Residue frames as qw, qx, qy, qz and C-alpha x, y, z in Angstrom:
[[0.575, 0.108, -0.743, 0.325, -5.45, 32.62, 1.59],
 [0.045, -0.093, 0.563, -0.820, -6.33, 34.67, 4.67],
 [0.640, -0.044, -0.054, -0.765, -10.04, 34.42, 3.80],
 [0.765, 0.041, -0.619, -0.173, -9.72, 30.65, 3.45],
 [0.353, 0.066, -0.753, 0.551, -8.12, 30.36, 6.88],
 [0.299, -0.073, 0.336, -0.890, -10.82, 32.50, 8.39],
 [0.739, -0.016, -0.290, -0.608, -13.55, 30.35, 6.85],
 [0.676, 0.031, -0.729, 0.101, -11.96, 27.12, 8.09],
 [0.148, 0.058, -0.655, 0.738, -11.55, 28.52, 11.62],
 [0.485, -0.051, 0.105, -0.867, -15.15, 29.75, 11.57],
 [0.767, 0.004, -0.523, -0.372, -16.30, 26.31, 10.47],
 [0.494, 0.044, -0.775, 0.391, -14.43, 24.72, 13.34],
 [0.137, -0.030, 0.482, -0.865, -16.08, 27.09, 15.83],
 [0.655, 0.005, -0.169, -0.736, -19.49, 26.41, 14.26],
 [0.707, 0.032, -0.702, -0.083, -18.81, 22.68, 14.48],
 [0.225, 0.046, -0.741, 0.631, -17.97, 23.06, 18.17],
 [0.404, -0.042, 0.227, -0.885, -21.28, 24.82, 18.73],
 [0.719, -0.031, -0.514, -0.466, -23.11, 21.81, 17.28],
 [0.627, -0.073, -0.736, 0.243, -21.69, 19.74, 20.14],
 [0.144, -0.079, -0.545, 0.822, -22.92, 22.18, 22.80],
 [0.322, -0.322, -0.412, -0.789, -26.62, 22.38, 22.09],
 [0.551, -0.475, -0.686, -0.009, -28.00, 20.60, 25.16],
 [0.070, -0.507, 0.266, -0.817, -29.07, 23.04, 27.86],
 [0.484, -0.387, -0.750, 0.230, -29.77, 22.08, 31.46],
 [0.324, -0.881, -0.176, -0.294, -31.41, 24.17, 34.14],
 [0.124, 0.661, -0.517, 0.530, -29.04, 25.86, 36.55],
 [0.682, -0.226, -0.672, 0.177, -28.22, 23.43, 39.34],
 [0.402, -0.806, 0.061, -0.429, -28.96, 24.55, 42.90],
 [0.620, 0.149, -0.614, 0.465, -26.39, 24.17, 45.67],
 [0.037, 0.187, -0.524, 0.830, -26.10, 24.83, 49.39],
 [0.288, 0.273, 0.690, -0.606, -29.37, 25.42, 51.22],
 [0.533, 0.377, -0.201, -0.731, -31.02, 26.02, 47.84],
 [0.373, 0.172, -0.884, -0.223, -30.39, 22.35, 47.01],
 [0.024, 0.187, 0.881, -0.434, -32.37, 21.37, 50.11],
 [0.412, 0.429, 0.269, -0.757, -35.23, 23.54, 48.92],
 [0.464, 0.412, -0.512, -0.593, -35.01, 22.11, 45.39],
 [0.520, 0.156, -0.826, -0.152, -34.65, 18.35, 45.97],
 [0.826, -0.408, 0.028, -0.389, -36.64, 15.94, 48.09],
 [0.907, -0.280, 0.259, 0.180, -33.76, 13.47, 47.82],
 [0.370, 0.808, -0.458, -0.012, -30.10, 13.93, 46.88],
 [0.924, -0.244, 0.240, 0.171, -27.83, 10.90, 46.72],
 [0.026, 0.841, -0.445, -0.306, -24.25, 11.86, 45.91],
 [0.135, -0.329, 0.905, 0.234, -23.30, 8.28, 44.98],
 [0.279, -0.095, -0.865, -0.406, -25.47, 5.26, 44.15],
 [0.558, -0.064, 0.325, -0.761, -29.13, 4.84, 44.99],
 [0.210, -0.090, -0.957, -0.176, -30.74, 1.41, 45.35],
 [0.383, 0.019, 0.289, -0.877, -34.48, 1.85, 45.70],
 [0.119, -0.303, -0.923, -0.206, -37.64, -0.22, 45.99],
 [0.055, -0.621, -0.589, 0.514, -39.76, 2.69, 47.20],
 [0.245, 0.779, 0.421, 0.394, -40.86, 6.17, 46.17],
 [0.293, -0.210, -0.143, 0.922, -39.96, 9.83, 46.33],
 [0.182, 0.781, 0.558, -0.211, -42.81, 12.32, 46.45],
 [0.107, 0.918, -0.082, -0.373, -40.68, 15.22, 45.16],
 [0.592, 0.736, -0.329, -0.009, -37.61, 15.63, 42.95],
 [0.882, -0.349, 0.247, 0.195, -34.57, 13.32, 43.05],
 [0.362, 0.811, -0.459, -0.017, -30.90, 13.82, 42.14],
 [0.941, -0.220, 0.220, 0.135, -28.58, 10.80, 41.92],
 [0.044, 0.851, -0.464, -0.244, -24.87, 11.45, 41.34],
 [0.242, -0.323, 0.898, 0.175, -24.11, 7.77, 40.64],
 [0.276, -0.074, -0.847, -0.449, -26.26, 4.87, 39.44],
 [0.619, -0.087, 0.281, -0.728, -29.92, 4.10, 40.16],
 [0.367, 0.073, -0.912, -0.168, -30.78, 0.44, 40.67],
 [0.268, 0.055, 0.755, -0.596, -33.21, -1.78, 42.57],
 [0.230, 0.460, 0.856, 0.054, -36.76, -2.95, 42.05],
 [0.068, 0.675, 0.463, 0.571, -39.49, -0.78, 40.56],
 [0.284, -0.433, -0.391, 0.761, -39.56, 2.67, 42.18],
 [0.138, 0.825, 0.503, 0.219, -41.57, 5.90, 41.85],
 [0.385, -0.145, -0.051, 0.910, -40.57, 9.54, 41.44],
 [0.120, -0.012, -0.079, -0.990, -42.37, 12.88, 41.73],
 [0.170, -0.410, -0.881, -0.163, -45.60, 11.28, 42.83],
 [0.232, -0.840, -0.488, 0.051, -46.76, 14.20, 44.99],
 [0.442, 0.238, -0.079, 0.861, -44.74, 17.32, 44.26],
 [0.196, -0.712, -0.498, 0.455, -45.49, 20.16, 46.69],
 [0.143, 0.864, -0.026, -0.483, -44.33, 22.86, 44.24],
 [0.772, 0.613, -0.002, 0.167, -42.70, 23.36, 40.85],
 [0.758, -0.134, -0.005, 0.639, -38.96, 23.55, 40.55],
 [0.051, -0.908, -0.060, 0.411, -37.73, 27.12, 41.01],
 [0.115, -0.623, 0.559, 0.535, -34.95, 26.48, 38.49],
 [0.717, 0.426, -0.255, -0.489, -36.83, 24.19, 36.09],
 [0.091, -0.383, 0.919, -0.002, -35.34, 20.87, 37.18],
 [0.656, -0.059, -0.610, -0.440, -36.99, 17.60, 36.08],
 [0.801, -0.470, 0.060, -0.366, -38.37, 15.10, 38.59],
 [0.909, -0.271, 0.250, 0.192, -35.40, 12.76, 38.26],
 [0.372, 0.809, -0.455, -0.003, -31.72, 13.26, 37.36],
 [0.909, -0.279, 0.268, 0.157, -29.29, 10.32, 37.31],
 [0.078, 0.815, -0.490, -0.300, -25.72, 10.95, 36.27],
 [0.213, -0.315, 0.910, 0.167, -24.91, 7.23, 35.81],
 [0.307, -0.058, -0.836, -0.451, -26.97, 4.24, 34.62],
 [0.621, -0.107, 0.294, -0.718, -30.50, 3.18, 35.47],
 [0.376, 0.119, -0.906, -0.155, -31.04, -0.58, 35.98],
 [0.146, 0.108, 0.850, -0.495, -33.36, -3.02, 37.73],
 [0.209, 0.582, 0.782, -0.077, -37.14, -2.77, 37.72],
 [0.180, 0.681, 0.393, 0.591, -39.12, -0.12, 35.86],
 [0.203, -0.262, -0.319, 0.888, -38.83, 3.45, 37.15],
 [0.073, 0.741, 0.651, 0.148, -42.12, 5.30, 37.21],
 [0.178, -0.013, -0.013, 0.984, -42.02, 9.01, 36.35],
 [0.011, -0.669, -0.737, 0.095, -45.18, 10.75, 37.50],
 [0.005, 0.879, 0.300, -0.370, -46.99, 14.05, 36.95],
 [0.562, 0.793, 0.044, 0.234, -45.05, 14.86, 33.78],
 [0.554, -0.764, 0.159, 0.290, -41.87, 15.15, 35.84],
 [0.581, 0.753, -0.302, 0.071, -39.40, 14.32, 33.10],
 [0.836, -0.440, 0.218, 0.245, -35.89, 12.93, 33.57],
 [0.383, 0.807, -0.450, -0.003, -32.25, 13.42, 32.60],
 [0.918, -0.276, 0.260, 0.117, -29.93, 10.39, 32.60],
 [0.005, -0.792, 0.531, 0.302, -26.22, 10.53, 31.77],
 [0.199, -0.295, 0.914, 0.192, -25.76, 6.81, 31.04],
 [0.315, -0.097, -0.824, -0.461, -27.99, 3.96, 29.85],
 [0.601, -0.102, 0.352, -0.710, -31.56, 3.23, 30.91],
 [0.225, 0.098, -0.954, -0.170, -31.83, -0.57, 30.98],
 [0.165, 0.254, 0.814, -0.496, -34.76, -0.75, 33.39],
 [0.015, -0.501, -0.641, -0.581, -37.08, 1.33, 31.25],
 [0.118, 0.067, 0.333, -0.933, -39.39, 4.16, 32.28],
 [0.034, 0.637, 0.766, 0.085, -43.15, 4.24, 32.76],
 [0.117, 0.089, 0.059, 0.987, -44.11, 7.75, 31.65],
 [0.086, -0.669, -0.728, 0.124, -47.17, 9.10, 33.42],
 [0.027, 0.904, 0.133, -0.405, -48.22, 12.52, 32.18],
 [0.613, 0.771, -0.046, 0.165, -46.57, 14.43, 29.34],
 [0.735, -0.534, 0.199, 0.367, -42.83, 13.82, 29.74],
 [0.470, 0.813, -0.338, 0.071, -39.55, 15.16, 28.39],
 [0.869, -0.386, 0.262, 0.165, -36.75, 12.61, 28.85],
 [0.405, 0.805, -0.434, 0.010, -33.10, 13.09, 27.86],
 [0.921, -0.287, 0.246, 0.093, -30.75, 10.11, 27.94],
 [0.034, -0.785, 0.540, 0.302, -27.03, 10.16, 27.22],
 [0.181, -0.247, 0.929, 0.208, -26.78, 6.46, 26.37],
 [0.277, -0.145, -0.825, -0.470, -29.27, 3.86, 25.27],
 [0.497, -0.060, 0.361, -0.787, -32.91, 3.57, 26.32],
 [0.258, -0.045, -0.942, -0.212, -34.74, 0.22, 26.66],
 [0.209, -0.421, -0.864, 0.178, -38.16, -1.07, 27.79],
 [0.052, 0.425, 0.291, -0.855, -39.94, 2.29, 27.44],
 [0.283, 0.645, 0.665, 0.247, -43.16, 3.09, 25.59],
 [0.233, -0.074, 0.037, 0.969, -42.55, 6.57, 24.24],
 [0.147, 0.725, 0.669, -0.071, -46.06, 7.25, 22.89],
 [0.220, 0.880, 0.227, 0.355, -46.59, 11.02, 22.63],
 [0.531, -0.783, 0.047, 0.321, -43.75, 11.95, 24.99],
 [0.384, 0.857, -0.326, 0.103, -40.56, 13.76, 24.02],
 [0.841, -0.418, 0.314, 0.141, -37.78, 11.23, 24.50],
 [0.514, 0.767, -0.381, 0.043, -34.23, 11.56, 23.16],
 [0.866, -0.398, 0.255, 0.164, -31.45, 9.04, 23.69],
 [0.798, 0.219, 0.170, 0.535, -27.82, 8.71, 22.58],
 [0.056, 0.992, 0.058, 0.100, -27.25, 12.40, 23.40],
 [0.541, -0.705, 0.346, 0.303, -23.75, 11.84, 24.79],
 [0.692, 0.128, 0.507, 0.498, -22.63, 10.65, 21.33],
 [0.330, 0.730, 0.358, 0.480, -23.91, 13.73, 19.51],
 [0.145, -0.892, 0.076, -0.421, -23.15, 16.19, 22.32],
 [0.655, 0.120, -0.570, 0.482, -19.88, 15.49, 24.26],
 [0.046, -0.341, 0.384, -0.857, -20.82, 18.20, 26.76],
 [0.685, -0.391, -0.347, -0.508, -24.02, 16.38, 27.77],
 [0.846, -0.316, -0.394, 0.172, -22.40, 14.01, 30.23],
 [0.479, 0.185, -0.299, 0.805, -19.65, 16.44, 31.16],
 [0.232, -0.464, 0.041, -0.854, -22.18, 18.99, 32.34],
 [0.802, -0.436, -0.288, -0.288, -24.05, 16.39, 34.39],
 [0.804, -0.099, -0.376, 0.449, -20.81, 15.26, 36.01],
 [0.223, 0.319, -0.220, 0.894, -19.87, 18.85, 36.78],
 [0.514, -0.517, -0.107, -0.676, -23.27, 19.45, 38.38],
 [0.877, -0.334, -0.344, 0.009, -22.84, 16.32, 40.51],
 [0.638, 0.073, -0.339, 0.688, -19.38, 17.45, 41.62],
 [0.032, -0.417, 0.101, -0.903, -20.65, 20.93, 42.51],
 [0.700, -0.494, -0.203, -0.474, -23.59, 19.56, 44.48],
 [0.860, -0.204, -0.384, 0.268, -21.29, 17.15, 46.38],
 [0.451, 0.167, -0.300, 0.824, -18.74, 19.82, 47.31],
 [0.244, -0.459, 0.009, -0.854, -21.48, 22.25, 48.35],
 [0.795, -0.443, -0.310, -0.276, -23.20, 19.62, 50.55],
 [0.768, -0.118, -0.374, 0.507, -19.92, 18.82, 52.29],
 [0.210, 0.290, -0.171, 0.918, -19.26, 22.52, 52.78],
 [0.480, -0.512, -0.164, -0.693, -22.78, 23.14, 54.08],
 [0.841, -0.381, -0.384, 0.013, -22.56, 20.26, 56.56],
 [0.616, 0.002, -0.320, 0.720, -19.20, 21.55, 57.82],
 [0.004, -0.392, 0.039, -0.919, -20.45, 25.14, 58.11],
 [0.647, -0.530, -0.249, -0.488, -23.54, 24.09, 60.08],
 [0.827, -0.234, -0.418, 0.293, -21.30, 22.05, 62.42],
 [0.450, 0.133, -0.272, 0.840, -19.31, 25.14, 63.35],
 [0.285, -0.638, -0.184, -0.692, -22.35, 27.12, 64.51],
 [0.033, 0.180, -0.714, 0.676, -22.44, 27.81, 68.27],
 [0.284, -0.468, -0.833, -0.080, -25.37, 26.12, 70.05],
 [0.167, -0.241, 0.203, -0.934, -28.02, 28.39, 71.53],
 [0.769, -0.210, -0.099, -0.596, -30.62, 25.74, 72.33],
 [0.193, -0.360, 0.876, -0.258, -30.67, 22.65, 74.54],
 [0.750, -0.080, -0.544, -0.368, -31.99, 19.13, 74.34],
 [0.388, -0.419, 0.668, -0.477, -32.77, 17.33, 77.57],
 [0.610, 0.080, -0.756, -0.222, -32.95, 13.57, 77.87],
 [0.424, -0.268, 0.635, -0.587, -34.94, 11.79, 80.57],
 [0.695, 0.096, 0.671, -0.239, -35.78, 8.15, 80.39],
 [0.566, 0.293, 0.694, 0.334, -37.15, 7.28, 76.98],
 [0.256, 0.888, 0.376, 0.071, -37.82, 10.86, 75.93],
 [0.474, -0.113, 0.085, 0.869, -35.75, 13.68, 74.45],
 [0.118, 0.897, 0.389, -0.173, -37.09, 17.24, 74.47],
 [0.483, 0.175, 0.217, 0.830, -35.63, 19.67, 71.92],
 [0.083, -0.858, -0.409, 0.301, -36.46, 23.12, 73.19],
 [0.512, 0.462, 0.206, 0.695, -35.55, 25.70, 70.53],
 [0.239, -0.795, -0.200, 0.521, -34.40, 29.16, 71.62],
 [0.592, 0.578, 0.294, 0.479, -34.15, 31.01, 68.30],
 [0.357, -0.299, -0.037, 0.884, -31.99, 34.13, 67.97],
 [0.233, 0.594, 0.132, -0.759, -33.14, 37.40, 66.41],
 [0.303, 0.356, -0.622, -0.628, -32.82, 35.84, 62.93],
 [0.868, 0.019, 0.015, -0.496, -35.03, 32.90, 63.88],
 [0.658, 0.372, -0.652, 0.058, -32.10, 30.41, 64.05],
 [0.735, -0.533, 0.337, -0.250, -31.89, 27.75, 66.76],
 [0.552, 0.502, -0.664, 0.052, -28.85, 25.47, 67.01],
 [0.862, -0.422, 0.221, -0.174, -28.50, 22.19, 68.96],
 [0.379, 0.558, -0.736, 0.052, -25.43, 20.02, 69.42],
 [0.832, -0.301, 0.338, -0.320, -25.85, 16.40, 70.61],
 [0.099, -0.421, 0.888, 0.155, -24.13, 13.03, 70.40],
 [0.603, 0.053, -0.631, -0.486, -25.47, 10.10, 68.44],
 [0.300, -0.065, -0.899, 0.311, -25.40, 8.01, 71.64],
 [0.234, 0.178, 0.459, -0.839, -28.02, 10.32, 73.17],
 [0.604, 0.190, -0.281, -0.721, -30.34, 9.69, 70.25],
 [0.539, 0.099, -0.829, -0.116, -29.77, 5.95, 70.48],
 [0.121, -0.031, -0.818, 0.561, -30.62, 5.95, 74.17],
 [0.390, 0.260, 0.384, -0.796, -34.16, 7.34, 73.73],
 [0.263, 0.293, 0.884, 0.252, -37.23, 6.25, 71.84],
 [0.116, 0.828, 0.544, 0.065, -39.29, 9.43, 71.59],
 [0.337, 0.039, 0.051, 0.939, -38.49, 12.95, 70.35],
 [0.002, -0.854, -0.488, 0.182, -40.48, 16.00, 71.41],
 [0.440, 0.146, 0.186, 0.866, -39.45, 18.88, 69.15],
 [0.047, -0.855, -0.408, 0.316, -40.53, 22.38, 70.23],
 [0.510, 0.477, 0.219, 0.682, -39.73, 24.96, 67.53],
 [0.282, -0.701, -0.339, 0.560, -40.96, 27.91, 69.60],
 [0.274, 0.918, 0.094, -0.270, -41.15, 30.11, 66.52],
 [0.391, -0.489, 0.574, 0.527, -37.77, 29.16, 65.07],
 [0.623, 0.621, -0.183, -0.438, -37.64, 29.59, 61.31],
 [0.743, 0.377, -0.549, 0.058, -34.72, 27.14, 61.08],
 [0.690, -0.592, 0.389, -0.147, -33.57, 24.69, 63.76],
 [0.612, 0.521, -0.594, 0.036, -30.26, 22.90, 63.16],
 [0.836, -0.466, 0.264, -0.116, -29.38, 19.77, 65.11],
 [0.389, 0.645, -0.656, 0.035, -25.70, 18.87, 64.82],
 [0.938, -0.274, 0.144, -0.154, -25.25, 15.20, 65.67],
 [0.065, 0.690, -0.720, -0.036, -21.74, 13.88, 66.27],
 [0.711, -0.145, 0.679, -0.115, -20.73, 10.25, 65.71],
 [0.135, 0.392, -0.733, -0.539, -19.64, 8.12, 62.76],
 [0.230, -0.172, -0.930, -0.231, -22.20, 5.33, 63.18],
 [0.340, 0.019, 0.311, -0.887, -25.79, 6.37, 63.87],
 [0.140, -0.331, -0.913, -0.192, -28.99, 4.30, 64.31],
 [0.290, -0.063, 0.134, -0.945, -32.24, 6.26, 64.50],
 [0.275, -0.306, -0.901, -0.140, -35.19, 4.39, 65.96],
 [0.024, 0.240, 0.483, -0.842, -37.09, 7.28, 67.57],
 [0.051, 0.682, 0.695, 0.221, -40.76, 8.14, 67.33],
 [0.101, 0.225, -0.020, 0.969, -41.84, 11.80, 67.15],
 [0.008, 0.505, 0.695, -0.512, -44.31, 13.08, 69.71],
 [0.296, 0.685, 0.188, -0.638, -47.09, 14.84, 67.78],
 [0.778, 0.523, 0.337, 0.090, -45.93, 13.40, 64.44],
 [0.597, -0.134, 0.315, 0.726, -43.43, 14.43, 61.81],
 [0.329, 0.793, 0.445, 0.254, -45.57, 16.97, 59.93],
 [0.156, 0.962, 0.024, 0.222, -43.82, 20.14, 58.77],
 [0.640, -0.662, 0.233, 0.312, -40.60, 19.45, 60.68],
 [0.730, 0.158, 0.374, 0.549, -38.76, 18.98, 57.39],
 [0.251, 0.846, 0.234, 0.408, -39.57, 22.57, 56.38],
 [0.211, -0.919, 0.154, -0.295, -37.85, 24.03, 59.45],
 [0.686, -0.591, 0.424, 0.021, -35.49, 21.45, 60.96],
 [0.658, 0.573, -0.489, 0.022, -32.15, 20.26, 59.52],
 [0.858, -0.439, 0.258, 0.066, -30.56, 17.24, 61.20],
 [0.417, 0.787, -0.455, 0.017, -26.88, 17.54, 60.33],
 [0.930, -0.277, 0.215, 0.107, -24.67, 14.42, 60.55],
 [0.289, 0.872, -0.383, -0.102, -21.23, 15.78, 59.50],
 [0.181, -0.544, 0.819, -0.027, -19.28, 12.75, 60.78],
 [0.810, 0.075, 0.482, -0.326, -21.70, 9.96, 59.94],
 [0.114, 0.387, -0.814, -0.417, -20.37, 7.18, 57.72],
 [0.204, -0.243, -0.938, -0.142, -23.17, 4.73, 58.55],
 [0.318, 0.028, 0.261, -0.911, -26.73, 5.96, 59.08],
 [0.169, -0.244, -0.933, -0.204, -29.75, 3.68, 59.59],
 [0.436, -0.104, 0.124, -0.885, -33.37, 4.83, 59.88],
 [0.058, -0.131, -0.989, 0.048, -35.65, 2.15, 61.39],
 [0.094, 0.653, 0.673, -0.335, -38.71, 4.32, 62.05],
 [0.252, 0.829, 0.346, 0.361, -40.45, 7.31, 60.45],
 [0.511, -0.279, -0.126, 0.803, -38.28, 10.42, 60.80],
 [0.119, 0.928, 0.353, 0.033, -39.25, 14.08, 60.91],
 [0.213, -0.859, 0.221, 0.409, -36.93, 16.79, 59.59],
 [0.661, 0.701, -0.268, 0.007, -34.59, 17.33, 56.69],
 [0.864, -0.369, 0.244, 0.240, -31.42, 15.22, 56.85],
 [0.385, 0.844, -0.373, 0.024, -27.91, 16.30, 55.80],
 [0.775, -0.407, 0.473, 0.103, -25.45, 13.37, 55.83],
 [0.560, 0.731, -0.298, -0.251, -23.20, 13.78, 52.75],
 [0.108, 0.552, -0.826, 0.022, -20.62, 11.20, 53.86],
 [0.571, -0.129, 0.699, -0.411, -23.04, 8.51, 55.05],
 [0.289, -0.010, -0.887, -0.361, -23.92, 5.15, 53.62],
 [0.430, -0.033, 0.410, -0.804, -27.58, 5.21, 54.63],
 [0.171, -0.223, -0.934, -0.220, -30.49, 2.78, 54.85],
 [0.429, -0.086, 0.193, -0.878, -34.16, 3.64, 55.34],
 [0.023, -0.194, -0.980, 0.027, -36.89, 1.26, 56.53],
 [0.071, 0.746, 0.621, -0.230, -39.67, 3.84, 56.89],
 [0.338, 0.808, 0.257, 0.408, -40.41, 7.30, 55.54],
 [0.391, -0.281, -0.155, 0.863, -38.48, 10.53, 56.02],
 [0.147, 0.878, 0.449, 0.081, -40.50, 13.76, 55.88],
 [0.156, -0.900, 0.165, 0.372, -38.25, 16.50, 54.56],
 [0.546, 0.730, -0.409, -0.032, -35.25, 16.95, 52.30],
 [0.853, -0.398, 0.315, 0.123, -32.46, 14.37, 52.54],
 [0.438, 0.763, -0.475, -0.008, -28.84, 14.22, 51.39],
 [0.874, -0.345, 0.340, 0.046, -26.77, 11.04, 51.61],
 [0.111, -0.582, 0.707, 0.386, -23.47, 9.76, 50.31],
 [0.321, 0.021, -0.856, -0.406, -25.22, 6.57, 49.14],
 [0.554, -0.059, 0.390, -0.733, -28.60, 5.09, 49.99],
 [0.157, -0.164, -0.957, -0.181, -30.47, 1.80, 50.14],
 [0.364, -0.052, 0.125, -0.921, -34.05, 3.04, 50.17],
 [0.187, -0.266, -0.943, -0.069, -36.77, 0.80, 51.58],
 [0.030, -0.659, -0.596, 0.458, -38.91, 3.63, 52.92],
 [0.305, 0.797, 0.403, 0.330, -40.62, 6.56, 51.23],
 [0.303, -0.101, -0.090, 0.943, -39.31, 10.11, 50.95],
 [0.038, 0.793, 0.606, -0.050, -42.12, 12.58, 51.75],
 [0.220, 0.591, 0.090, 0.771, -42.33, 16.18, 50.71],
 [0.501, -0.857, -0.110, 0.052, -42.20, 18.89, 53.25],
 [0.728, 0.270, -0.091, 0.624, -38.78, 19.83, 51.88],
 [0.427, -0.411, -0.248, 0.766, -36.73, 22.51, 53.62],
 [0.161, 0.799, 0.390, 0.428, -38.24, 25.99, 53.28],
 [0.461, -0.743, -0.175, 0.453, -36.31, 27.93, 55.92],
 [0.322, 0.940, -0.010, 0.110, -34.64, 31.20, 55.10],
 [0.540, -0.720, 0.352, 0.259, -31.26, 30.44, 56.67],
 [0.772, 0.579, -0.146, 0.219, -28.20, 30.68, 54.41],
 [0.764, -0.406, -0.039, 0.500, -24.69, 30.19, 55.86],
 [0.067, -0.888, 0.152, 0.428, -22.34, 33.18, 55.71],
 [0.076, -0.453, 0.743, 0.487, -20.09, 31.20, 53.34],
 [0.797, 0.365, 0.326, -0.354, -22.64, 30.10, 50.84],
 [0.618, -0.085, 0.636, 0.454, -21.14, 27.77, 48.19],
 [0.052, 0.256, -0.469, -0.844, -20.84, 28.84, 44.58],
 [0.652, 0.460, 0.444, -0.408, -24.00, 28.83, 42.57],
 [0.320, -0.204, 0.712, 0.591, -22.90, 27.13, 39.35],
 [0.557, 0.438, -0.119, -0.695, -24.42, 27.34, 35.96],
 [0.745, 0.123, 0.649, 0.091, -24.90, 24.81, 33.19],
 [0.450, 0.126, 0.579, 0.668, -24.64, 24.67, 29.46],
 [0.138, 0.824, 0.527, 0.157, -27.38, 27.29, 29.22],
 [0.132, 0.863, -0.053, 0.486, -25.10, 30.13, 30.29],
 [0.458, 0.187, -0.579, 0.649, -22.57, 31.24, 32.89],
 [0.506, -0.777, -0.347, -0.144, -23.40, 32.12, 36.46],
 [0.125, 0.689, -0.421, 0.577, -21.72, 33.80, 39.39],
 [0.527, -0.192, -0.712, 0.422, -20.57, 32.82, 42.81],
 [0.318, -0.818, -0.444, 0.179, -21.71, 34.63, 45.94],
 [0.385, -0.573, 0.086, 0.719, -18.79, 36.99, 45.38],
 [0.450, 0.797, 0.046, -0.400, -19.81, 37.73, 41.79],
 [0.160, -0.508, 0.732, 0.424, -17.01, 35.77, 40.07],
 [0.761, 0.320, -0.241, -0.511, -18.16, 34.22, 36.78],
 [0.657, -0.205, 0.725, 0.003, -18.08, 30.44, 36.59],
 [0.267, 0.395, -0.640, -0.602, -17.07, 29.24, 33.06],
 [0.870, 0.144, 0.222, -0.416, -19.34, 26.72, 31.40],
 [0.604, -0.242, 0.709, 0.271, -17.86, 23.40, 30.21],
 [0.644, 0.573, 0.484, 0.153, -19.59, 23.61, 26.85],
 [0.199, 0.977, -0.066, -0.031, -18.16, 27.07, 26.24],
 [0.393, -0.681, 0.581, 0.208, -14.69, 25.97, 27.29],
 [0.705, 0.092, 0.668, 0.221, -14.93, 23.08, 24.88],
 [0.508, 0.813, 0.275, 0.070, -15.91, 25.41, 22.05],
 [0.014, -0.943, 0.320, 0.092, -12.92, 27.69, 22.68],
 [0.591, -0.429, 0.656, 0.192, -10.64, 24.69, 22.93],
 [0.709, 0.371, 0.561, 0.211, -11.71, 23.33, 19.55],
 [0.350, 0.932, 0.082, 0.043, -11.40, 26.75, 17.94],
 [0.227, -0.840, 0.475, 0.133, -7.88, 27.27, 19.31],
 [0.690, -0.152, 0.671, 0.225, -6.90, 23.81, 18.15],
 [0.635, 0.647, 0.395, 0.147, -8.14, 24.68, 14.68],
 [0.148, 0.975, -0.166, 0.002, -6.09, 27.89, 14.57],
 [0.477, -0.608, 0.611, 0.173, -3.00, 26.02, 15.77],
 [0.748, 0.198, 0.603, 0.193, -3.52, 23.46, 12.99],
 [0.497, 0.841, 0.182, 0.114, -3.74, 26.22, 10.35],
 [0.105, -0.917, 0.380, 0.068, -0.58, 27.95, 11.62],
 [0.626, -0.348, 0.672, 0.189, 1.32, 24.66, 11.60],
 [0.719, 0.462, 0.492, 0.164, 0.11, 23.87, 8.12],
 [0.300, 0.953, -0.041, 0.014, 1.27, 27.30, 6.89],
 [0.298, -0.769, 0.550, 0.128, 4.75, 26.81, 8.38],
 [0.722, -0.035, 0.665, 0.190, 5.00, 23.37, 6.77],
 [0.611, 0.715, 0.317, 0.119, 4.03, 24.83, 3.42]]
């Protein structure tokens, strides 16, 4: 009798393991997310343009045909694919380039054009896609309940870490000044011993000028905290936008509406903003939601700055991870396995009492 109970419980645990087979790469958060992703949209992305690097979408991806991972500047340090969408993918075909691969939590109605050898994982249904010699699996959320749960957890962790990062950068004391004269704004960085320069300006100052002259002066990371809930950016960059994204973070902690009308240089952190682009951004970018009519160019953030309170670095179904303080973060797939096993033992005990 005891042996029979043990075998049944073991079978339940083994059955739980069957539903936890999908493994994702460890998601990056905080400043590491800026280094990892060319574009992060916490909510929905509507796009008719392209992203040169990797893209993470916490909601749905829609719009006309769009392109992803067309000119990656490096491989993912954590093994992320070129495109992750937690929700559904609709609209025109989405082009996956350079063997980037994709993970989608919901359905892919638009279809993918797969350029280069691809690995694509889809939680729901997949339509309008020529698989050819690529590795493409769909319906994974039906066979693996943890598939979508893990994606949703990753999206939640990225969102909370981006909000925390934006808040933490906002609290930094300025050590550099921006001067505005006529149509021109000069950002004169005065980095500290760690190579960090911090500016604090109002959105109205940016709206009042048409040209930005950014002088890094050796700063490894320059942070520009911009106050204001509604921001329109129509500035040109003196000397161009090249390499600013690798060293400059424009932080918009209060922005709810953010419109880019011209090409913009520097990484952008606006986790609460409903944003619109009409031209390219060169650097990493984080938005609450985005209507993308301009390209996202690589030159993602590469600075060494990490806030004193770095957000937790979560894991995925591939194994647990630790926070900056060393506290293990349980994995959802593992929690599900224990839950099913405990439920099985409870069922056996109840059955014995009934007998």
